[in-house]
C-alpha positions in Angstrom: 13.1 7.6 -11.2 13.9 8.2 -7.1 11.5 11.2 -7.4 8.7 9.3 -8.0 9.6 6.6 -4.9 10.1 9.4 -2.7 6.7 10.6 -3.3 5.2 7.1 -2.8 6.8 6.8 0.1 6.2 9.9 1.9 2.2 9.7 0.9 2.6 6.3 3.5 -0.1 4.2 1.3 1.5 1.1 0.5 2.8 -1.6 3.0 5.6 -2.3 0.9 7.3 -0.7 -1.8 8.9 -2.5 -4.8 10.2 -0.7 -8.3 10.0 -3.3 -11.1 12.1 -3.2 -14.0 14.2 -4.3 -15.9 16.9 -2.3 -16.6 20.0 -2.9 -14.8 20.6 0.9 -14.3 17.5 1.5 -13.4 17.9 -1.2 -10.2 21.2 0.3 -9.2 19.8 3.4 -8.4 16.3 2.3 -6.9 19.0 0.1 -4.4 21.0 3.5 -4.2 17.9 5.4 -2.4 16.9 2.0 0.0 14.3 0.9 -1.7 14.3 -2.7 -3.4 13.9 -3.3 -7.2 12.9 -6.7 -8.4 14.3 -7.4 -12.0 11.2 -8.5 -14.7 11.2 -10.1 -17.8 12.4 -7.7 -20.3 9.3 -8.6 -22.9 6.7 -7.0 -21.2 4.3 -5.0 -23.5 2.4 -2.7 -20.8 3.3 -1.3 -16.9 0.6 -3.7 -15.8 2.3 -7.3 -17.0 5.5 -6.2 -15.6 3.1 -5.1 -12.3 1.6 -8.5 -12.4 4.8 -10.7 -12.8 6.1 -9.0 -9.5 3.0 -9.8 -7.8 2.7 -13.0 -8.8 5.7 -13.6 -7.1 4.8 -15.7 -3.5 6.2 -13.6 -1.1 3.8 -10.8 -2.2 1.0 -12.9 -2.1 -0.4 -11.5 0.6 -1.4 -8.7 -0.5 -5.3 -8.2 -1.6 -4.5 -4.8 -3.3 -1.7 -3.8 -5.5 -1.2 -0.1 -6.7 0.7 0.5 -9.9 2.6 3.8 -10.1 4.1 4.9 -13.3 7.7 5.8 -13.2 7.1 9.0 -15.3 4.9 10.9 -13.0 7.3 12.4 -10.6 5.3 14.7 -8.9 2.3 11.9 -8.4 -0.7 13.9 -6.4 -1.6 11.9 -3.1 -4.9 12.6 -3.6 -4.4 10.8 -6.4 -3.3 7.9 -5.2 -5.2 7.9 -2.3 -8.9 8.3 -4.7 -7.6 5.2 -6.6 -7.3 3.1 -3.7 -10.9 4.5 -2.7 -12.3 3.3 -5.4 -11.1 -0.3 -5.2 -12.6 -0.3 -1.7 -15.4 0.5 -3.1 -16.2 -2.3 -5.4 -14.4 -1.2 -8.5 -12.2 -4.0 -10.1 -9.5 -1.2 -10.6 -9.0 2.2 -9.5 -7.2 5.1 -10.9 -7.9 8.7 -11.0 -7.8 11.9 -13.3 -7.4 15.8 -13.1 -9.6 18.7 -14.9 -7.8 19.5 -18.4 -8.2 22.8 -19.8 -9.5 23.5 -22.9 -6.4 24.7 -24.7 -4.9 21.5 -23.6 -7.5 19.1 -24.6 -5.9 18.7 -28.2 -2.7 17.6 -27.2 -2.6 13.5 -27.7 -0.2 13.2 -24.8 -2.8 14.3 -22.5 -5.3 11.2 -22.4 -8.4 12.2 -21.6 -11.0 10.1 -20.0 -15.3 9.7 -19.8 -16.7 8.5 -17.0 -20.4 7.7 -16.2 -22.4 10.0 -13.6 -21.2 7.2 -10.6 -17.5 7.9 -11.5 -16.5 4.6 -14.0 -14.5 5.1 -17.2 -16.7 5.1 -19.9 -13.7 5.5 -22.6 -10.1 6.8 -22.2 -8.9 8.4 -25.2 -5.8 10.2 -26.6 -8.7 12.7 -29.3 -11.0 15.2 -27.7 -13.4 13.3 -25.7 -16.0 14.1 -25.2 -16.3 16.5 -28.9 -18.6 19.5 -28.2 -20.2 20.3 -31.9 -21.3 23.4 -31.1 -18.9 25.7 -29.5 -21.7 27.6 -26.7 -21.7 24.4 -24.9 -19.5 25.1 -21.5 -16.5 23.4 -21.1 -16.1 23.6 -18.1 -15.3 20.6 -16.0 -16.0 18.8 -19.2 -12.7 17.6 -20.2 -10.2 15.4 -17.4 -6.7 14.3 -18.2 -5.8 10.8 -16.8 -3.3 10.4 -14.1 -0.7 7.6 -14.8 -1.8 5.0 -11.6 -3.7 2.0 -11.6 -4.6 0.3 -8.5 -6.0 -2.9 -8.5 -7.6 -5.9 -6.2 -5.6 -8.9 -7.0 -8.2 -10.6 -8.8 -8.8 -7.7 -11.3 -4.5 -8.0 -12.1 -4.9 -11.3 -13.1 -7.1 -11.3 -14.8 -6.1 -8.2 -16.5 -3.0 -9.7 -17.7 -4.6 -13.0 -18.9 -7.1 -10.9 -21.3 -6.1 -11.1 -25.2 -5.8 -7.4 -26.8 -8.1 -5.0 -27.9 -8.0 -3.1 -31.6 -8.7 0.0 -29.6 -5.9 -0.9 -27.1 -3.2 -1.2 -30.1 -4.8 1.6 -32.2 -4.7 3.9 -28.7 -1.4 2.5 -27.3 -3.8 2.9 -24.3 -3.7 -0.5 -21.8 -6.6 0.8 -19.8 -8.9 -0.1 -23.2 -8.1 -3.8 -22.8 -10.4 -3.9 -19.3 -12.7 -1.8 -20.2 -13.1 -3.9 -23.5 -13.8 -6.7 -21.5 -16.0 -5.5 -19.1 -14.4 -4.7 -16.4 -15.0 -1.6 -13.9 -12.2 1.2 -13.4 -13.3 3.6 -11.2 -12.3 7.3 -11.9 -11.4 9.6 -8.7 -11.4 13.0 -9.7 -9.0 16.0 -8.3 -9.9 19.2 -7.8 -6.6 20.7 -9.8 -4.9 20.7 -13.1 -1.8 18.7 -12.8 1.3 18.0 -14.6 1.5 15.4 -17.3 3.5 12.1 -16.8 6.9 12.8 -19.0 6.1 11.0 -22.4 7.6 13.7 -24.5 10.8 16.6 -24.5 8.2 19.2 -23.7 7.2 17.1 -20.6 10.8 16.6 -20.0 11.9 20.1 -19.7 8.5 21.5 -18.3 9.5 18.4 -15.3 12.7 20.4 -15.2 11.8 23.4 -14.6 9.2 22.5 -11.9 11.6 20.6 -10.0 13.9 23.3 -10.0 11.8 25.9 -8.4 10.4 22.9 -5.9 13.7 22.4 -4.6 14.6 26.0 -4.6 11.6 26.3 -2.5 12.7 24.5 0.0 15.8 25.8 1.1 
């Protein structure tokens, strides 16, 4: 968590940085890092609902754009956040990002895939392989994109999202962004130039992240 906080702070893209959590232990760690934590209800089904609770507080009413950087993305690429912000400023309800995904990794359900239209708006997200190459001779270069775990919303879009009823596809895939898509909201996707480490969703992801963190610390000494 503290790695995510430091990364977002270093990017300098937000006016105020707040950690929304229902865990006292997380709040204590955040406080030691000099960042404000806001305690939320414990029954939120997703991060978007948790962020919406905090954004609805009167002290944050002046912010017209809200960023949700998930705590399991410790190596967030600055271009992902800046690109997501740019998508919202260009008119999308929600902004997010995606990175190139190698063919060898597309079968991994922990790597959420996204397909966009020609204007960079999301058509669908899935843990399954999308798009599916029917013929093996179709080039895979540039075909597969891994979703990055962050969202930027307009205030109106965030407020609308959390009032929408869940959809069957959202429940089946366990992907909250499908609710927004199925209800007609636009999600703009900023595409990064290079592959990224996946978010920390599995034990393998955690081991990979720990190795990468040790490498980063070693390179700065």
